[in-house]
C-alpha positions in Angstrom: 2.0 -17.1 -55.6 -0.2 -14.1 -55.0 -0.2 -12.2 -51.7 -4.0 -12.3 -51.2 -4.5 -16.0 -50.9 -1.6 -16.3 -48.5 -3.0 -13.6 -46.2 -6.4 -15.3 -46.3 -5.2 -18.1 -44.1 -3.0 -16.1 -41.7 -4.5 -12.6 -41.4 -6.4 -12.0 -38.1 -8.3 -8.7 -37.8 -7.4 -6.8 -34.6 -11.1 -6.8 -33.6 -11.0 -10.6 -33.4 -8.4 -10.3 -30.6 -10.9 -8.5 -28.4 -13.5 -9.9 -26.1 -16.5 -11.0 -28.1 -18.8 -9.4 -25.6 -17.5 -6.0 -26.7 -16.0 -4.8 -23.4 -12.8 -3.6 -25.1 -10.4 -6.0 -23.4 -8.4 -8.8 -25.0 -10.2 -12.2 -25.4 -8.7 -15.6 -25.2 -9.6 -18.9 -27.0 -9.3 -20.7 -23.7 -12.1 -18.5 -22.4 -14.2 -19.1 -25.5 -13.3 -15.7 -26.9 -14.2 -13.7 -23.7 -11.9 -11.6 -21.6 -11.1 -12.8 -18.0 -13.8 -10.6 -16.5 -16.6 -11.6 -18.8 -15.5 -15.3 -18.7 -15.8 -15.4 -15.0 -19.3 -13.9 -15.2 -20.3 -16.5 -17.8 -18.6 -19.2 -15.7 -20.6 -18.2 -12.6 -23.8 -18.2 -14.5 -23.1 -21.7 -15.8 -22.1 -22.9 -12.4 -25.3 -21.5 -10.7 -27.4 -23.1 -13.5 -25.6 -26.4 -12.9 -26.1 -26.2 -9.2 -29.8 -25.5 -9.6 -30.1 -28.5 -12.0 -28.3 -30.7 -9.5 -30.6 -29.7 -6.6 -33.6 -30.3 -8.7 -32.3 -33.8 -9.7 -31.5 -34.6 -6.0 -35.0 -33.5 -4.9 -36.7 -35.6 -7.7 -34.6 -38.6 -6.7 -35.6 -38.1 -3.1 -39.3 -37.9 -3.9 -39.1 -41.0 -6.1 -37.3 -42.9 -3.3 -39.8 -41.9 -0.7 -42.7 -42.8 -2.9 -41.2 -46.2 -3.7 -40.5 -46.8 0.0 -44.1 -45.8 1.0 -45.6 -48.1 -1.6 -43.4 -51.0 -0.6 -44.2 -50.5 3.1 -48.0 -50.4 2.3 -47.8 -53.6 0.2 -45.8 -55.7 2.7 -47.2 -54.3 6.0 -44.2 -52.3 7.0 -41.6 -55.0 6.3 -39.2 -54.0 3.5 -38.4 -56.8 1.2 -35.0 -57.8 -0.1 -35.9 -56.5 -3.5 -36.7 -53.1 -2.1 -33.4 -53.1 -0.2 -31.5 -53.5 -3.4 -33.7 -50.9 -5.0 -33.0 -48.5 -2.2 -29.3 -49.1 -2.3 -29.2 -48.5 -6.0 -31.2 -45.2 -5.8 -29.0 -44.0 -2.9 -25.8 -44.6 -4.8 -27.3 -42.8 -7.9 -28.4 -39.9 -5.8 -25.0 -39.6 -4.1 -23.2 -39.7 -7.5 -25.5 -37.0 -8.9 -25.2 -34.5 -6.0 -21.4 -34.6 -5.9 -21.2 -31.4 -7.8 -23.4 -29.7 -5.2 -21.2 -30.7 -2.4 -18.2 -29.3 -4.3 -19.7 -25.9 -4.6 -21.3 -25.5 -1.1 -18.7 -27.2 1.2 -15.0 -26.4 1.5 -12.8 -29.4 1.5 -11.3 -30.4 4.8 -10.1 -33.8 3.8 -6.7 -34.5 5.3 -4.1 -36.1 3.2 -3.5 -39.8 3.7 -0.5 -41.1 5.5 1.1 -42.3 2.3 0.6 -38.9 0.6 2.0 -37.1 3.7 5.1 -39.3 3.5 5.4 -38.6 -0.2 5.2 -34.9 0.4 7.6 -34.8 3.3 10.2 -37.1 1.7 11.0 -35.9 -1.8 14.3 -36.5 -3.4 17.1 -34.5 -1.8 18.0 -32.7 -5.0 14.5 -31.5 -5.7 13.9 -30.6 -2.1 17.0 -28.5 -1.9 16.3 -26.7 -5.2 12.7 -25.8 -4.3 13.8 -24.7 -0.8 16.4 -22.3 -2.1 14.1 -20.7 -4.6 11.2 -20.6 -2.1 13.4 -19.0 0.6 14.6 -16.4 -1.9 11.1 -15.5 -3.0 9.9 -15.4 0.6 12.6 -13.0 1.6 12.0 -10.7 -1.4 8.3 -10.7 -0.7 8.7 -9.8 3.0 11.2 -7.0 2.2 8.7 -5.7 -0.4 5.8 -5.8 2.1 7.8 -3.8 4.7 7.2 -0.7 2.6 3.4 -1.1 3.2 3.6 -1.2 7.0 0.2 -2.4 8.4 -1.4 -3.4 5.0 1.8 -5.4 4.3 1.3 -7.4 7.4 -2.3 -8.1 6.6 -1.4 -9.1 3.0 1.2 -11.6 4.2 -1.2 -13.1 6.7 -3.9 -13.5 4.0 -1.3 -15.1 1.6 -0.3 -17.7 4.2 -3.9 -18.5 5.0 -4.6 -18.8 1.3 -1.7 -21.2 0.7 -2.9 -23.3 3.6 -6.4 -23.4 2.2 -5.1 -24.4 -1.3 -3.2 -27.3 0.3 -6.5 -28.7 1.4 -8.2 -28.2 -2.0 -5.8 -30.3 -4.0 -8.7 -32.7 -4.9 -10.6 -30.0 -6.6 -10.4 -29.9 -10.4 -8.0 -27.4 -12.0 -10.8 -25.0 -13.1 -12.1 -24.7 -9.5 -8.5 -24.1 -8.2 -8.1 -21.4 -10.9 -11.3 -19.8 -9.8 -10.2 -19.8 -6.2 -6.9 -18.2 -7.1 -8.6 -15.5 -9.3 -11.0 -14.7 -6.4 -8.1 -14.3 -4.1 -6.4 -11.9 -6.5 -9.6 -9.8 -6.9 -10.3 -9.7 -3.1 -6.8 -8.7 -2.2 -6.6 -6.0 -4.8 -10.0 -4.6 -3.7 -8.8 -4.5 0.0 -5.6 -2.7 -0.9 -7.4 -0.1 -3.1 -10.5 0.6 -1.0 -9.8 -0.3 2.6 -6.2 0.8 2.8 -6.4 3.5 0.1 -3.2 2.2 -1.7 -2.5 4.0 -5.1 -3.4 1.9 -8.1 0.2 1.7 -9.4 1.3 0.3 -6.0 -1.6 -2.1 -6.0 -0.5 -3.4 -9.4 3.1 -3.9 -8.2 1.8 -5.6 -5.0 -0.3 -8.0 -7.1 2.7 -8.9 -9.1 4.7 -9.7 -6.0 1.7 -11.7 -4.5 1.4 -13.7 -7.7 5.1 -14.5 -7.6 5.0 -15.5 -3.9 2.0 -17.9 -4.1 2.6 -19.3 -7.5 6.2 -20.3 -6.7 4.8 -22.6 -4.1 1.8 -23.8 -6.0 3.6 -24.4 -9.3 4.4 -28.1 -9.0 0.8 -28.8 -8.0 -1.1 -26.7 -10.6 1.2 -26.8 -13.6 0.1 -29.6 -16.0 -1.7 -31.6 -13.3 -2.5 -35.2 -13.8 -6.2 -34.6 -13.6 -6.2 -32.7 -16.9 -5.3 -33.6 -20.5 -2.7 -30.8 -20.8 0.2 -33.3 -21.2 -1.8 -35.1 -24.0 -2.4 -31.8 -25.8 1.3 -31.0 -25.4 2.3 -34.2 -27.2 -0.4 -33.6 -29.9 0.9 -30.1 -30.5 4.5 -31.2 -30.6 3.8 -33.9 -33.1 1.8 -31.4 -35.2 4.7 -29.0 -35.3 7.1 -31.7 -36.2 4.9 -32.7 -39.1 4.9 -29.1 -40.3 8.7 -28.9 -40.4 8.6 -28.4 -44.2 6.7 -25.1 -44.0 8.9 -22.3 -45.4 8.8 -18.5 -44.6 7.6 -17.9 -48.2 4.5 -20.1 -47.6 3.6 -18.1 -44.5 4.6 -14.8 -46.2 7.0 -14.0 -43.5 8.7 -10.6 -44.1 12.0 -11.7 -42.5 15.3 -12.2 -44.4 17.5 -14.6 -42.4 20.3 -14.1 -44.8 20.9 -10.8 -43.0 23.2 -11.6 -40.1 21.5 -9.2 -37.7 18.0 -10.5 -38.6 19.3 -14.1 -38.2 20.5 -13.3 -34.7 17.1 -11.8 -33.8 15.3 -14.9 -35.0 17.6 -17.1 -32.8 17.0 -14.8 -29.8 13.2 -15.0 -30.4 13.3 -18.8 -30.5 15.4 -18.8 -27.3 13.0 -16.6 -25.5 9.9 -18.6 -26.4 11.7 -21.8 -25.3 12.9 -20.2 -22.1 9.2 -19.7 -21.1 9.0 -23.3 -19.9 11.8 -22.8 -17.4 9.9 -20.1 -15.5 7.6 -20.8 -12.6 5.7 -17.5 -12.2 3.0 -16.7 -14.8 4.3 -13.1 -15.1 7.8 -14.4 -15.9 6.4 -16.6 -18.6 4.6 -13.7 -20.1 7.8 -11.7 -20.0 9.4 -14.4 -22.2 6.6 -14.1 -24.7 6.9 -10.3 -24.7 10.7 -10.4 -25.3 10.2 -12.9 -28.2 7.6 -10.7 -29.8 9.8 -7.6 -29.6 12.7 -9.5 -31.3 10.2 -10.4 -34.0 9.2 -6.8 -34.5 12.9 -5.7 -34.6 13.7 -8.4 -37.2 10.8 -7.3 -39.4 11.9 -3.6 -39.1 15.5 -4.4 -40.1 14.3 -6.5 -43.1 11.8 -4.1 -44.4 13.6 -0.9 -43.2 10.3 0.3 -41.9 8.1 -0.3 -38.8 6.4 -3.7 -38.7 2.6 -4.0 -38.8 0.3 -6.4 -37.1 -0.3 -8.4 -40.3 3.5 -9.0 -40.5 3.8 -9.9 -36.8 1.4 -12.9 -36.6 2.8 -15.0 -39.5 6.3 -14.4 -38.2 5.2 -15.5 -34.8 3.7 -18.6 -36.3 7.0 -19.3 -38.1 9.0 -18.8 -34.9 6.8 -21.3 -33.1 7.1 -23.8 -35.9 10.9 -23.4 -36.0 11.4 -23.5 -32.2 8.7 -26.1 -31.2 8.7 -24.9 -27.6 8.3 -27.6 -25.0 5.0 -28.0 -23.2 3.6 -25.0 -25.1 -0.1 -25.9 -24.5 0.5 -26.4 -20.7 2.3 -23.1 -20.4 -0.5 -21.3 -22.2 -3.1 -23.0 -19.9 -1.1 -22.2 -16.8 -0.8 -18.5 -17.7 -4.5 -18.4 -18.5 -5.6 -20.0 -15.3 -3.3 -18.4 -12.7 -1.9 -15.1 -14.1 -3.1 -11.8 -12.7 -6.0 -11.2 -15.1 -5.3 -7.5 -15.5 -2.1 -8.4 -17.4 -4.0 -10.6 -19.9 -6.8 -8.1 -20.5 -4.8 -5.0 -21.4 -1.2 -3.8 -22.2 1.5 -5.3 -24.4 1.7 -8.5 -22.4 -2.0 -9.2 -23.1 -1.6 -8.3 -26.8 1.3 -10.6 -27.4 -0.2 -13.5 -25.4 -3.5 -13.2 -27.3 -1.5 -13.4 -30.6 0.4 -16.5 -29.3 -3.0 -18.1 -28.7 -4.1 -17.2 -32.2 -0.8 -18.6 -33.6 -1.5 -21.9 -31.7 -5.0 -22.1 -33.1 -3.8 -21.4 -36.6 -1.1 -24.2 -36.3 -3.7 -26.7 -35.1 -6.0 -25.9 -38.0 -3.4 -25.2 -40.7 -4.4 -26.7 -44.0 -3.6 -26.5 -47.7 -5.8 -23.4 -48.2 -3.9 -21.6 -45.5 -0.6 -22.0 -47.3 -2.1 -21.5 -50.8 -1.3 -25.1 -51.8 -3.3 -27.8 -53.4 -4.6 -30.7 -51.3 -2.3 -33.1 -53.1 0.8 -31.0 -52.5 -0.2 -30.5 -48.8 -0.7 -34.3 -48.3 2.6 -35.1 -50.0 4.5 -32.6 -47.7 2.8 -33.9 -44.6 3.6 -37.5 -45.5 7.2 -36.6 -46.1 7.1 -37.8 -49.7 8.4 -34.5 -51.0 10.0 -31.4 -49.5 9.8 -27.8 -50.8 13.5 -27.7 -50.9 13.7 -30.7 -53.3 11.2 -29.6 -55.9 13.8 -28.9 -58.5 15.2 -32.5 -58.4 11.7 -33.9 -58.4 10.8 -32.0 -61.6 13.6 -33.7 -63.5 12.6 -36.4 -66.0 12.9 -40.0 -65.0 15.1 -40.9 -67.9 17.8 -38.4 -67.1 21.1 -40.1 -66.2 22.6 -39.9 -62.7 25.6 -38.0 -64.0 23.6 -35.2 -65.4 21.6 -35.0 -62.2 24.8 -34.9 -60.2 26.1 -32.2 -62.5 23.0 -30.0 -61.9 23.4 -30.5 -58.2 27.0 -29.5 -58.4 26.2 -26.5 -60.5 23.6 -25.4 -58.0 26.0 -25.8 -55.2 28.7 -23.8 -57.1 26.1 -21.1 -57.8 25.4 -20.8 -54.1 29.1 -20.8 -53.2 29.6 -18.1 -55.9 26.9 -15.9 -54.4 28.3 -16.4 -51.0 31.8 -15.5 -52.3 30.4 -12.4 -54.0 28.9 -11.3 -50.7 32.1 -11.9 -48.9 34.1 -10.0 -51.5 31.6 -7.1 -51.4 31.8 -6.9 -47.7 35.6 -7.1 -47.8 35.8 -4.2 -50.3 33.4 -2.3 -48.2 35.6 -2.9 -45.1 38.7 -1.9 -47.1 37.0 1.3 -48.2 36.0 2.0 -44.7 39.5 1.5 -43.4 40.9 3.8 -46.1 38.4 6.5 -45.4 39.1 6.1 -41.7 42.9 6.5 -42.3 42.4 9.5 -44.5 40.0 11.1 -42.0 42.6 10.6 -39.2 45.4 12.1 -41.4 43.3 15.1 -42.3 42.3 15.6 -38.7 45.9 15.5 -37.5 47.0 17.9 -40.3 44.2 20.3 -39.3 45.4 20.3 -35.7 49.0 20.8 -36.7 48.1 23.8 -38.9 45.9 25.3 -36.2 48.5 24.8 -33.5 51.9 24.9 -35.2 54.9 23.5 -33.3 57.3 26.3 -32.3 60.8 24.9 -31.9 63.1 27.1 -29.8 66.9 27.2 -30.3 68.9 25.5 -27.6 70.2 27.9 -25.1 73.9 27.8 -24.0 74.6 25.9 -20.8 75.3 27.8 -17.6 79.0 28.2 -16.9 80.3 26.5 -13.8 81.1 28.9 -11.0 84.6 27.6 -10.6 85.5 27.8 -14.2 87.1 30.8 -15.9 84.5 33.3 -16.9 85.9 35.8 -19.3 82.4 37.2 -20.3 81.5 38.3 -16.8 84.6 39.6 -14.8 82.4 41.2 -12.2 82.0 37.9 -10.4 84.2 37.4 -7.3 87.3 35.2 -7.6 86.9 31.7 -6.4 87.5 30.9 -2.8 90.9 29.6 -1.9 91.7 27.4 1.0 93.4 29.0 4.0 96.2 27.4 5.9 96.8 28.2 9.6 99.9 27.4 11.6 99.3 25.3 14.6 
């Protein structure tokens, strides 16, 4: 298996990660290859064009209706017939249906929720209500404490956030793309006010936007993550089934430069899988991005340890694909869409978070389009693997002749197993000898160090001095001492 054909299906040039408009920021498949800024410009152009077409259609229908009404009135002397009434009703319904898009763009929704919806919102299950309240209260307290450092601008930001959340509550009937646009506009307007009106430094503005995103998205999460009005859940199931069908893909097929036989590398692979799975448990887009970043850094470290040199971009993408296939993260498509729609756009356009997220989107696109050519396999082999008829790990047994007896096959399997055990035992013995050698070297090193210290600072043992003589005892060596005191007896 040559290296070039394998790279042909996996390699993505770094220029392909950038916005196709050439602005220098990272693009995104969800934005049709544009960055967030360019995509919004294209989205606004398309929206304005659609609005214009809807207005023209409405005016044309109105003219046709007026002409039909005038002709009917002239023919019947001002008495509209039953046929015209049906015609008028049909045209009115058609016009109302056609101009619905116009009303969405030019009028803010003020529709109050129904009584049943209100009861559903106000009476969730106690466990869910308690969990959401605890997290919401914690985030609110942290957000208020953060805004205290901004003084007056902080009060204005908090007020604007509360108004925004109230407005979003009344815009639940809008489609998810319109809600995303509304959130992105709020991000942009708030950042502009902090930077230009209140002259807040750019680094503090970025920190403030992170806290604002955390505050509002914690509350909006259950309404905008994988909503029922989208096909996100359907795509999640499709991706999950696709990854399950590709369980047979080996690291060698993807040319993954990671050796999981190395314990340290194996631990890094497990941590990378844990991080990418943990993404689904987060509520804030920035926290989900952080999981992707941690996963990617574990991948780079695993490649570095395996190759004993820094990892390249060509090594990273196939390894990320392998991690996604091995971990099969839950609701992966929904999480990617949620980050794309509601994350602070500056994080997706630049920096390491944007780079890793763009690579994850490329990995998803590769998995969805993965074919025999991508893995340097024949169409027949690929189809057999996908159908489960054969597995790459069972190729040796499949190559045996059909007339070979079961005993010989079992013998070959046992020999293969013994060979694996022998290799494992050799590794253990090698590691044990290495450990024994390290212990001996450590003992010798300690002994030499102690000997050096003893030679440098020799122990001087002094002879034991004679004990001091008691004052009351006979002292023949020193007769200059006064005699001991004698008791005096007085007559009464």
